LUMMI-550981 format. One record per residue: z negated, y negated, x negated of N, C-alpha, C, O in turn; residue number from 1; residue in three letters. Coordinates in Angstrom, 3 decimals, decimal comma. Layout:
% residues N
MIDO     n_up  n_north   n_east    ca_up ca_north  ca_east     c_up  c_north   c_east     o_up  o_north   o_east pos code
MIDO        Z        Y        X        Z        Y        X        Z        Y        X        Z        Y        X NUM  Ala
...
END
This chain:
% residues 79
MIDO     n_up  n_north   n_east    ca_up ca_north  ca_east     c_up  c_north   c_east     o_up  o_north   o_east pos code
MIDO   18,435  -21,440   15,265   17,213  -21,405   16,034   17,018  -19,993   16,573   17,943  -19,376   17,101   1  Unk
MIDO   15,793  -19,499   16,428   15,474  -18,146   16,890   14,175  -18,184   17,680   13,211  -18,824   17,262   2  Unk
MIDO   14,146  -17,500   18,822   12,939  -17,420   19,654   12,470  -15,980   19,725   13,266  -15,061   19,918   3  Unk
MIDO   11,166  -15,795   19,566   10,538  -14,477   19,691    9,516  -14,561   20,818    8,859  -15,585   20,999   4  Unk
MIDO    9,389  -13,464   21,579    8,488  -13,418   22,725    7,672  -12,137   22,686    8,195  -11,058   22,409   5  Unk
MIDO    6,375  -12,273   22,969    5,478  -11,113   23,059    4,477  -11,347   24,175    4,060  -12,479   24,420   6  Unk
MIDO    4,095  -10,273   24,849    3,039  -10,356   25,858    1,775   -9,722   25,304    1,827   -8,789   24,502   7  Unk
MIDO    0,631  -10,249   25,749   -0,661   -9,745   25,294   -1,728  -10,190   26,289   -1,462  -11,012   27,166   8  Unk
MIDO   -2,931   -9,647   26,151   -4,063  -10,037   26,983   -5,036  -10,853   26,158   -5,519  -10,401   25,120   9  Unk
MIDO   -5,321  -12,052   26,624   -6,287  -12,923   25,951   -7,554  -12,958   26,796   -7,612  -13,670   27,798  10  Unk
MIDO   -8,556  -12,203   26,402   -9,807  -12,165   27,164  -10,693  -13,360   26,844  -11,503  -13,767   27,677  11  Unk
MIDO  -10,554  -13,923   25,662  -11,401  -15,047   25,253  -10,748  -16,403   25,518  -11,425  -17,428   25,428  12  Unk
MIDO   -9,480  -16,440   25,834   -8,789  -17,675   26,163   -8,005  -18,258   25,010   -8,295  -17,993   23,843  13  Unk
MIDO   -7,007  -19,055   25,350   -6,138  -19,713   24,388   -6,064  -21,195   24,777   -5,782  -21,524   25,929  14  Unk
MIDO   -6,318  -22,083   23,812   -6,285  -23,529   24,079   -4,845  -24,026   24,144   -4,021  -23,703   23,287  15  Unk
MIDO   -4,558  -24,816   25,172   -3,245  -25,442   25,317   -3,422  -26,954   25,334   -4,511  -27,456   25,613  16  Unk
MIDO   -2,346  -27,677   25,036   -2,412  -29,137   25,085   -2,481  -29,656   26,510   -3,148  -30,656   26,774  17  Unk
MIDO   -1,808  -28,997   27,419   -1,641  -29,528   28,770   -2,801  -29,247   29,715   -3,207  -30,133   30,468  18  Unk
MIDO   -3,343  -28,033   29,689   -4,333  -27,651   30,706   -5,636  -27,110   30,124   -6,494  -26,643   30,873  19  Unk
MIDO   -5,795  -27,163   28,823   -7,003  -26,608   28,219   -6,855  -25,109   28,011   -5,790  -24,627   27,625  20  Unk
MIDO   -7,932  -24,377   28,270   -7,970  -22,942   27,970   -7,373  -22,124   29,115   -7,680  -22,346   30,287  21  Unk
MIDO   -6,507  -21,168   28,744   -5,997  -20,188   29,703   -6,297  -18,802   29,153   -6,418  -18,625   27,941  22  Unk
MIDO   -6,415  -17,825   30,034   -6,686  -16,452   29,600   -6,020  -15,489   30,563   -5,519  -15,882   31,616  23  Unk
MIDO   -6,024  -14,220   30,180   -5,402  -13,191   31,006   -4,147  -12,658   30,348   -4,015  -12,682   29,124  24  Unk
MIDO   -3,214  -12,171   31,178   -1,946  -11,644   30,685   -1,038  -12,815   30,328   -0,578  -13,538   31,212  25  Unk
MIDO   -0,779  -13,005   29,038   -0,022  -14,154   28,564    1,219  -13,742   27,800    1,332  -12,615   27,317  26  Unk
MIDO    2,141  -14,671   27,704    3,377  -14,466   26,946    3,466  -15,570   25,893    3,456  -16,753   26,232  27  Unk
MIDO    3,553  -15,191   24,638    3,714  -16,138   23,540    5,189  -16,234   23,193    5,862  -15,218   23,022  28  Unk
MIDO    5,692  -17,472   23,089    7,081  -17,718   22,685    7,057  -18,622   21,465    6,583  -19,756   21,535  29  Unk
MIDO    7,561  -18,129   20,364    7,670  -18,958   19,174    9,147  -19,174   18,872    9,948  -18,240   18,897  30  Unk
MIDO    9,486  -20,421   18,588   10,860  -20,773   18,239   10,843  -21,399   16,861   10,059  -22,310   16,592  31  Unk
MIDO   11,713  -20,908   15,984   11,827  -21,427   14,623   13,171  -22,140   14,477   14,233  -21,546   14,661  32  Unk
MIDO   13,095  -23,424   14,143   14,300  -24,213   13,901   14,836  -23,923   12,500   14,139  -23,322   11,682  33  Unk
MIDO   16,058  -24,342   12,223   16,664  -24,116   10,903   15,871  -24,775    9,779   15,906  -24,310    8,640  34  Unk
MIDO   15,143  -25,874   10,095   14,359  -26,567    9,067   12,960  -25,974    8,894   12,159  -26,483    8,110  35  Unk
MIDO   12,665  -24,883    9,639   11,374  -24,213    9,515   10,313  -24,673   10,503    9,229  -24,091   10,555  36  Unk
MIDO   10,605  -25,713   11,293    9,629  -26,168   12,284    9,449  -25,095   13,358   10,417  -24,527   13,862  37  Unk
MIDO    8,189  -24,836   13,692    7,867  -23,847   14,717    7,431  -24,541   15,993    6,683  -25,518   15,957  38  Unk
MIDO    7,898  -24,036   17,108    7,449  -24,481   18,422    6,695  -23,307   19,029    7,241  -22,212   19,162  39  Unk
MIDO    5,427  -23,540   19,398    4,577  -22,481   19,935    4,292  -22,766   21,397    3,640  -23,758   21,724  40  Unk
MIDO    4,777  -21,902   22,277    4,603  -22,045   23,725    3,903  -20,810   24,267    4,030  -19,715   23,719  41  Unk
MIDO    3,162  -21,001   25,351    2,457  -19,887   25,971    2,506  -20,055   27,479    2,497  -21,174   27,991  42  Unk
MIDO    2,558  -18,931   28,186    2,622  -18,951   29,650    1,940  -17,708   30,187    1,796  -16,704   29,490  43  Unk
MIDO    1,520  -17,797   31,450    1,078  -16,584   32,120    2,312  -15,711   32,322    3,397  -16,224   32,597  44  Unk
MIDO    2,154  -14,406   32,188    3,278  -13,487   32,371    3,874  -13,693   33,759    3,157  -13,651   34,759  45  Unk
MIDO    5,178  -13,915   33,819    5,885  -14,093   35,073    5,824  -15,500   35,655    6,410  -15,758   36,706  46  Unk
MIDO    5,122  -16,413   34,983    4,980  -17,784   35,507    6,132  -18,674   35,051    6,793  -18,400   34,050  47  Unk
MIDO    6,353  -19,733   35,802    7,375  -20,719   35,443    6,808  -21,747   34,467    7,490  -22,156   33,527  48  Unk
MIDO    5,552  -22,166   34,690    4,929  -23,178   33,839    4,678  -22,641   32,437    4,167  -21,536   32,258  49  Unk
MIDO    5,050  -23,445   31,449    4,885  -23,083   30,040    4,065  -24,175   29,376    4,284  -25,360   29,625  50  Unk
MIDO    3,115  -23,776   28,526    2,212  -24,709   27,866    2,416  -24,669   26,353    2,948  -23,705   25,803  51  Unk
MIDO    1,980  -25,737   25,700    2,144  -25,881   24,257    0,829  -25,599   23,547   -0,221  -26,081   23,971  52  Unk
MIDO    0,877  -24,818   22,465   -0,291  -24,653   21,624   -0,407  -25,879   20,731    0,602  -26,366   20,222  53  Unk
MIDO   -1,631  -26,390   20,532   -1,802  -27,619   19,760   -1,427  -27,437   18,294   -1,536  -26,343   17,741  54  Unk
MIDO   -0,988  -28,521   17,681   -0,691  -28,521   16,252    0,782  -28,656   15,961    1,629  -28,592   16,852  55  Unk
MIDO    1,064  -28,845   14,687    2,429  -28,946   14,188    2,557  -27,959   13,045    1,738  -27,961   12,126  56  Unk
MIDO    3,577  -27,116   13,093    3,686  -26,015   12,135    5,094  -25,924   11,562    6,087  -26,145   12,255  57  Unk
MIDO    5,148  -25,594   10,285    6,429  -25,405    9,607    6,273  -24,225    8,642    5,281  -24,136    7,919  58  Unk
MIDO    7,252  -23,327    8,637    7,260  -22,233    7,665    8,116  -22,655    6,474    9,102  -23,377    6,624  59  Unk
MIDO    7,726  -22,197    5,304    8,487  -22,506    4,090    9,839  -21,804    4,106   10,846  -22,354    3,661  60  Unk
MIDO    9,841  -20,590    4,622   11,057  -19,771    4,668   11,228  -19,254    6,094   10,345  -18,567    6,608  61  Unk
MIDO   12,342  -19,573    6,738   12,555  -19,179    8,136   12,513  -17,670    8,330   12,322  -17,194    9,449  62  Unk
MIDO   12,689  -16,918    7,256   12,599  -15,456    7,371   11,172  -14,995    7,652   10,954  -13,833    7,998  63  Unk
MIDO   10,201  -15,891    7,509    8,803  -15,559    7,793    8,448  -15,692    9,274    7,321  -15,390    9,667  64  Unk
MIDO    9,388  -16,136   10,092    9,118  -16,353   11,513    8,560  -15,101   12,190    7,585  -15,184   12,937  65  Unk
MIDO    9,161  -13,961   11,938    8,711  -12,721   12,574    7,262  -12,406   12,203    6,465  -12,038   13,067  66  Unk
MIDO    6,925  -12,547   10,937    5,560  -12,263   10,468    4,567  -13,236   11,104    3,508  -12,819   11,572  67  Unk
MIDO    4,898  -14,518   11,124    4,018  -15,527   11,717    3,824  -15,263   13,208    2,707  -15,369   13,716  68  Unk
MIDO    4,894  -14,922   13,905    4,802  -14,624   15,344    3,825  -13,466   15,572    2,941  -13,563   16,423  69  Unk
MIDO    3,978  -12,386   14,828    3,110  -11,223   15,022    1,664  -11,532   14,653    0,740  -11,048   15,305  70  Unk
MIDO    1,466  -12,331   13,619    0,094  -12,735   13,253   -0,557  -13,520   14,381   -1,728  -13,306   14,694  71  Unk
MIDO    0,198  -14,428   14,991   -0,340  -15,200   16,116   -0,720  -14,310   17,289   -1,784  -14,485   17,883  72  Unk
MIDO    0,135  -13,363   17,623   -0,183  -12,428   18,713   -1,469  -11,676   18,387   -2,351  -11,560   19,238  73  Unk
MIDO   -1,583  -11,168   17,173   -2,779  -10,419   16,787   -4,032  -11,265   16,864   -5,073  -10,781   17,307  74  Unk
MIDO   -3,957  -12,517   16,444   -5,125  -13,409   16,469   -5,484  -13,776   17,908   -6,657  -13,730   18,278  75  Unk
MIDO   -4,502  -14,136   18,717   -4,772  -14,559   20,086   -5,244  -13,410   20,980   -5,943  -13,639   21,968  76  Unk
MIDO   -4,868  -12,192   20,639   -5,224  -11,025   21,466   -6,592  -10,447   21,107   -7,187   -9,738   21,919  77  Unk
MIDO   -7,096  -10,730   19,928   -8,344  -10,075   19,508   -9,484  -10,366   20,465   -9,549  -11,419   21,099  78  Unk
MIDO  -10,374   -9,398   20,546  -11,513   -9,530   21,469  -12,792   -9,779   20,716  -13,852   -9,917   21,327  79  Unk
END
């Protein structure tokens, strides 16, 4: 299992399962299990509460985790 974390600014907002849309300075945490299942979590920078991004995701090759994580940051940060 590997977890990657990045901070970014979401001016347009990011949908979560728990509270709906959040925006501002956010931290994306992606965790890739050995079977390729991805867990996508997001939080306000410095906050304790962590939210889940909707959906179920699996990578074909766990070595793609880094690329998928960076793609998500780029998509969520765009203005």
